C-alpha positions in Angstrom: 0.1 0.1 0.0 1.5 3.3 -1.1 2.1 6.1 1.7 -0.4 9.1 1.4 1.8 12.0 0.2 2.0 14.9 2.9 0.6 18.2 1.8 2.8 21.1 1.9 5.1 23.3 -0.1 8.8 24.0 -1.0 10.6 27.1 0.0 14.3 27.7 -1.3 14.4 24.0 -2.2 13.0 22.8 1.0 9.9 21.0 1.6 7.5 22.3 4.3 4.8 20.2 5.5 1.6 21.8 6.4 1.2 22.2 10.0 4.7 21.6 10.8 6.7 24.0 13.2 8.4 25.7 10.2 5.1 26.3 8.5 3.8 27.9 11.3 6.9 30.2 11.3 6.7 31.0 7.9 3.0 31.9 8.0 3.7 34.0 11.1 6.2 36.0 9.1 4.0 36.5 6.2 1.5 37.8 8.7 3.7 40.5 9.7 4.1 39.1 13.2 7.1 39.4 15.4 7.0 35.7 16.3 10.6 34.2 17.0 12.0 31.7 14.7 13.0 28.3 16.0 16.6 29.5 16.2 16.0 32.6 18.1 13.6 30.6 20.5 16.4 28.2 21.0 18.8 30.8 21.9 16.3 32.7 24.3 15.9 29.3 25.9 19.4 28.7 26.5 20.0 32.3 27.6 17.4 31.9 30.2 18.8 28.6 31.3 22.3 30.3 31.9 20.5 33.1 33.5 19.0 30.6 35.9 22.4 29.3 36.5 23.7 32.7 37.2 21.0 33.4 39.9 22.4 30.7 42.1 25.1 33.1 43.1 22.7 36.1 43.5 22.6 37.4 47.3 19.6 36.4 49.1 18.6 40.0 49.7 18.5 40.8 46.0 16.5 37.6 45.4 14.0 38.8 47.9 13.8 42.4 46.2 13.2 40.5 42.9 10.6 38.5 44.6 8.7 41.7 46.3 8.8 43.4 43.0 7.0 40.8 41.2 10.0 39.9 38.9 10.7 36.3 40.8 7.9 33.8 41.7 7.9 31.9 45.0 8.2 29.0 42.9 11.5 29.9 41.3 13.1 31.2 44.6 12.3 27.7 46.2 13.6 25.8 43.4 16.8 27.9 43.5 17.0 27.3 47.2 16.8 23.8 46.5 19.4 23.7 43.9 21.8 25.3 46.2 21.1 22.4 48.7 21.5 19.7 46.3 25.1 18.3 46.1 24.5 15.2 43.8 25.5 15.9 40.3 22.8 14.5 38.6 20.0 15.7 41.0 21.4 19.3 40.5 21.4 18.8 36.9 17.7 17.9 36.7 16.9 20.8 39.4 18.7 23.3 37.1 16.6 21.9 34.1 13.4 22.7 36.2 14.7 26.2 37.1 15.4 26.8 33.4 11.8 25.7 32.6 10.5 28.3 35.3 12.8 30.8 33.7 11.3 30.6 30.5 7.8 31.5 32.1 9.4 35.0 33.0 8.3 37.9 31.2 10.9 39.9 29.3 10.6 42.7 32.0 11.4 40.2 34.6 14.4 38.8 32.7 15.8 42.3 32.5 15.2 43.0 36.2 17.1 39.8 37.0 20.0 40.9 34.8 20.0 44.1 36.5 20.3 42.3 39.8 23.2 40.3 38.6 24.9 43.5 37.3 24.2 45.4 40.6 26.0 42.6 42.4 28.9 42.5 40.1 29.3 46.1 40.1 29.4 45.9 44.2 32.1 43.3 44.0 34.1 45.4 41.8 33.5 48.5 43.8 34.8 46.6 46.9 38.0 45.4 45.3 38.8 48.8 44.1 38.4 50.2 47.7 40.8 47.5 49.1 43.4 48.3 46.4 42.9 52.1 47.2 43.3 51.4 51.0 46.5 49.3 50.6 47.8 52.2 48.3 47.1 54.8 51.0 48.6 52.5 53.8 51.8 51.9 51.9 52.1 55.9 51.2 51.6 56.6 54.9 54.2 54.1 55.6 56.8 55.4 53.3 56.0 59.4 52.9 55.8 61.8 55.6 53.6 64.3 53.4 51.0 61.8 53.2 49.4 62.1 56.5 48.4 65.7 55.7 47.2 64.8 52.3 45.1 62.1 53.9 43.7 64.5 56.5 42.7 67.1 53.8 40.9 64.4 52.0 39.3 62.9 55.2 39.3 65.4 57.9 37.3 63.3 60.3 40.1 60.8 60.8 41.5 61.0 64.4 45.0 62.4 63.5 46.5 61.7 66.6 45.5 58.0 66.4 46.7 57.7 62.9 50.1 59.4 63.4 50.6 57.0 66.4 49.8 54.2 64.2 52.0 55.3 61.5 55.1 55.8 63.8 54.5 52.3 65.6 54.2 50.7 62.2 57.4 52.2 61.0 59.2 50.8 64.1 57.7 47.6 63.7 58.6 47.6 59.8 62.2 48.2 60.7 62.3 45.1 63.1 60.9 43.0 60.4 63.3 44.0 57.7 66.0 43.0 60.3 64.4 39.6 60.5 64.1 39.2 56.9 67.9 39.7 56.7 68.5 36.9 59.2 66.2 34.6 57.0 63.1 34.9 58.9 59.7 35.1 57.5 58.0 38.7 57.5 55.1 39.3 59.8 52.5 42.2 59.7 52.5 44.0 62.9 49.3 45.0 64.6 49.8 48.8 64.0 50.2 48.0 60.2 47.1 46.2 60.3 45.3 48.7 62.2 46.1 51.4 59.8 44.4 49.5 57.0 41.1 49.0 59.1 41.2 52.9 59.9 41.3 53.7 56.2 38.5 51.2 55.3 36.3 52.8 57.9 36.9 56.2 56.5 36.1 55.0 53.2 32.8 53.5 54.3 32.1 56.8 56.3 32.4 58.9 53.3 30.4 56.3 51.1 27.4 56.5 53.9 27.6 60.3 53.7 27.6 60.5 49.9 24.8 58.1 49.4 21.6 59.1 51.3 18.7 56.8 52.3 16.7 58.6 49.7 19.1 58.2 46.9 19.7 54.4 47.8 15.6 54.0 47.7 15.8 55.4 44.2 18.7 53.2 42.9 16.5 50.2 44.0 13.5 51.4 42.1 12.6 48.9 39.1 
């Protein structure tokens, strides 16, 4: 018995069966709709799956904010929490497939909000790293240059100048002892004063940051 031929048509030498996914895509394009092609849908699906993986690293407060703003469902939040708890490779893989399925249900607006939250976290990490490098640079300058103390006080006048001066003096004295130990083949060890200078500098950075960023500005920054 001969097989009944499929109904369809040819497009650029390719047979398109009526009712097939490709047929629906082509008809959507002819109607002038903005429907995504199979390739575009696959890419969007993969992107959302990757975004779900990235969400595992997002801080809890940012996840709660997304949930409060309506950009993350309780179901997705619980699925992410469960994925963090799973240590078995296959179990985690299946759980992340479930997370990807939930991610594909999010609106475009919610996906953008998720991306913004991840970028906010990354920028915060970058800012913290830069602050640490700057604090190390100031500490080294205070240790090496007599003029650095006055420069610091000009920029950060709220600093207790007597405390900082005493710490620098003690750290320099300790540093001279350390160099002598190194000459004897002993390993260098950071002194207490050396560490306290670093902490004092970081505290001043945080103080200035709090003054520059008022509560109203912080609230505006968190608006969707």
